[in-house]
N, C-alpha and C positions, 0 to 999 in steps of 0.2 A: 797112723803110726808107720804104716808099711811105707809110704812115701818118704817118711823122714829117715827110716834106717836106711833106705835106699840110696838117699842123697848124701847121707853120711858115709856109707860104704864106698860110693863113688869118689867122694873127695878124698877118703884116705888113702884110696889107691891111685888117685890121679898122679902124684908125683913121679912114680914108676913109669906111667905112661905118656907122660908128657915131656916136651924139652925142657932142659935144666932151668930155664928163665921162666918157666910157668909158675903160678901160685895157685894155692886153694881157692884164693878169690876170684882169680881168672877162670878157673875151672867152673865154680860155682854159677858166674856170669854167662859162660858159654853154654852150660846146663840149662840155666833159665831160658836163654833166647832159644834154645831147640826143642824144649820141652812142650808138648802139647796140653799136658795135664794140670789143671788149675791146683790140685792138691799138693803136687810135686813143687809147682812153682812157690806156692805159699811155704813151703818147708824150705826152699832155697832162700826166700826172703828172710826167714827166720835166721838161718845160718850166717846169711851175709850181715845181718844185724849184730849177731854176736862177734863176728870178727871185726867190726868197727874201724877198719882202715879206710884210708880216703876212697880208693876205689871201690869199697863196699858200699860206702856212704853215697857216694855219687850215683851207683847204680840204684840204690832204695830211692833215692830223690827223683830219679828220671821215672822210677816206677810210679812213685807218689804222684807226680805231675801229669804224667801222660799215657800211663797204659790203658789200652782200650778195655780191659776188665776192671769194673769197679770194685769188686771184691779184691782183687789184687792191689788195687790202689790203697784200699783201706788197710790192708795188711801191711803195706809199705808205710802208711802213716802212722800205724800202732809202733813199728820200729823205731821210727823217727822219733816220736813222743816218748820213748822210753830212755831217750838220751837226756842229760842233765845240761843246764848251762842257758845262760839268757840268749845265746846266739841261737839255739834251737828253737827256744819260744818265739823270737823274732821271725825265724824262717816260717814256722808253722803259721803265725799270724800273716805273713805275706802271702803264703799259699792260700790261705783263708780268701784273703782279698781278692785274688786273682782268679779263685775257682768258679765254675759255673754250674757244676753238677750238685744238686741238692743232697744228695745222699753222700757224697766226699765232703761236703761242708758241713754236714751233721757230725761226720766222724772227727773232723779238724775241731769242730767247736767243742766237741765233749772232751777232748784232749787238752784243748786250751783252758777248759775250766778246770780240769784235774790239776794242770800244773800251776794255776792261778796267775795267769798271764796278766800283765799290767793293762788297765783299762778294759778288762773283759766284762765288767758289769755293765760299762757305757755301750759296749757292742751288743750285749744280749739284750740291752733296753732297745737300741736302735733297730735291731731285728725282730723283736717282738712287736714293735710299733708298725713297722712297714714292709718287712721284707715280703717279696712276692710270693715265697712259697710257704703254704700252710704248714707243711712238716716242719720246717726250720723255725717259724714261729713259734709252734707248740714246743720244740725243743728249747728255744730260748726261755720261754715261759716256765717250763720244767726246771731249767737250771735257777731261774731267778726264784722261784718258790721253795727251793731248797734251803735257802738262808732264812733262820727264824727271825723274829722280832717285829716289832710295830712298824718300822720304818720301811721294812720290805713289804709288809701288807699295804701300807700306804701307797708304795711304788704300783703293785698290781691293781690297786683300785684307780689310780691315774691312768695306766695304760688302759683298764677297762673303758673308764668314761672318755678318753680320747680316740677309742677305735671305733671303726665303722663296720669291722668284720664280726658276723654273728658266730662263726667258729672260734676267733679269738676270744671273744667275750665268753662262749661256753667254756671255754679252757680255763680261763680265769676264774670263773664261778666253781669250777671242779676245785682248782687250787685253793680257793678262799674257803671251802667246806672242809678241805683236808687240814688247813692250818688251824681252825677251831678258835681263834682268839675273839675277844670282844668286837674288834673293829671288823673283821671278816663277817662275824654273825650280824652285825649291824647292816653292813652293806648287802648281804644276801637278802635280808629282810626288806630293805628298800627296794630291791630289785624284784623281788617277790610280790610287792605290794602295787608298785606304780611303772615298772619298765613297759615301753610301748610295745615290746617284741613279746609274744605268748610262748615262745619256744624258751626264751630266756628266763621268764618268770617261771615256767615249769620247771627249768634246770635249777634256779635258786631255790624252790620248793623242795625239789629233791633233796638238794644239799641240806636244807633245814631239817628234814624228816629224818635224816640220817643222825 
């Protein structure tokens, strides 16, 4: 709160202290580049998002793509995700495809799901099946499991049957237990009775017992 109030005060005072051609956006960008404090920088990102002009948006995109601080990158992504329109969704999809950091990819994925990005279900399935990041696979499975219905249960079972990762299978077992439909119950019983992995059998029994 203190950082937010301080940034707002500085921006309000900026026109009197800067040359006539300066702008609040330029002042904010200068403050961001010179401030060593993460909280202050997050506040600046938020104010840049509220301004929404071309220079502010360009700066936020630059932070989202390449800032050394993951927390600030996620704050910038959050601001970008608040903007509407197909072009913004396309940009976030492109950033997701190019991103290497698993934490940043998780943030992008969450916002893309919230926006209802086209083909997002196909992307979630691909991630759940084969992404090298366990955390990202779990995130994708969580989003897939949020949709009710037998068709989605069938999909989770198909991913379970095709996976070689015990971690992925344990995550799916947990989601099947939470779904509570007849098909999930039948799959859990089959795992409990006959899966070759004792840990998975135990996980299925735990869900049945609940």
